[in-house]
C-alpha positions as CSV (number, residue, x, y, z in Angstrom):
1,M,-56.2,-91.8,-23.0
2,N,-56.3,-94.0,-19.9
3,K,-53.2,-94.2,-17.9
4,N,-51.9,-97.7,-17.7
5,V,-48.5,-97.3,-16.1
6,G,-48.4,-97.4,-12.3
7,T,-46.2,-95.5,-9.9
8,V,-43.6,-98.1,-9.3
9,D,-43.4,-98.9,-13.1
10,R,-43.1,-95.2,-13.8
11,V,-40.2,-94.7,-11.4
12,I,-38.4,-97.7,-12.7
13,R,-38.7,-96.4,-16.3
14,I,-37.5,-92.9,-15.4
15,I,-34.5,-94.3,-13.4
16,L,-33.5,-96.6,-16.3
17,A,-33.8,-93.7,-18.7
18,V,-31.5,-91.6,-16.5
19,V,-29.0,-94.5,-16.1
20,I,-28.8,-94.9,-19.9
21,L,-28.4,-91.2,-20.4
22,V,-25.5,-91.2,-18.0
23,L,-23.9,-94.1,-19.8
24,L,-24.3,-92.3,-23.1
25,L,-23.0,-88.9,-21.9
26,S,-20.0,-90.6,-20.3
27,H,-19.2,-92.3,-23.6
28,Q,-19.4,-95.8,-22.1
29,V,-21.4,-96.9,-25.1
30,S,-20.7,-96.0,-28.7
31,G,-21.8,-96.7,-32.2
32,G,-25.0,-98.5,-33.1
33,A,-25.5,-99.6,-29.4
34,A,-25.5,-95.9,-28.4
35,V,-28.2,-95.1,-31.0
36,F,-30.3,-98.0,-29.9
37,L,-30.0,-97.2,-26.2
38,G,-30.7,-93.5,-26.9
39,I,-34.0,-94.5,-28.5
40,V,-34.8,-96.9,-25.6
41,A,-34.1,-94.1,-23.1
42,V,-36.4,-91.7,-25.0
43,A,-39.2,-94.3,-25.1
44,L,-38.7,-95.1,-21.4
45,A,-38.8,-91.4,-20.4
46,A,-41.8,-90.7,-22.6
47,T,-43.9,-93.6,-21.3
48,G,-42.8,-92.9,-17.7
49,G,-43.6,-89.2,-18.0
50,S,-47.0,-89.7,-19.7
51,R,-47.9,-92.8,-17.8
52,V,-49.2,-94.3,-21.1
53,C,-47.5,-97.3,-22.7
54,P,-48.7,-98.3,-26.2
55,C,-47.3,-101.8,-25.7
56,Y,-49.3,-102.2,-22.5
57,M,-52.4,-101.1,-24.4
58,R,-51.9,-103.7,-27.1
59,L,-51.2,-106.5,-24.6
60,N,-54.1,-105.3,-22.3
61,I,-51.7,-104.8,-19.3
62,K,-52.4,-102.2,-16.6
63,T,-50.0,-101.6,-13.7
64,N,-51.9,-98.5,-12.7
65,K,-54.1,-99.5,-9.8
66,D,-55.8,-96.0,-9.5
67,K,-59.6,-96.5,-9.9
68,S,-60.3,-92.8,-10.6
69,E,-58.5,-92.9,-14.0
């Protein structure tokens, strides 16, 4: 699969996932919002780690400027 998530995008996604995780672990969010944010955090971490975003593929967006990939 072609990587379509650039370095800055990747770092932002991972930082957001960590911030959400901290909020969840410190019990700042609860109930349905906690479940939703947990799912969002997992998606952000997965797309940041793999550098592949299915939504970007669908919308034909590429923030990765590396020509070798």
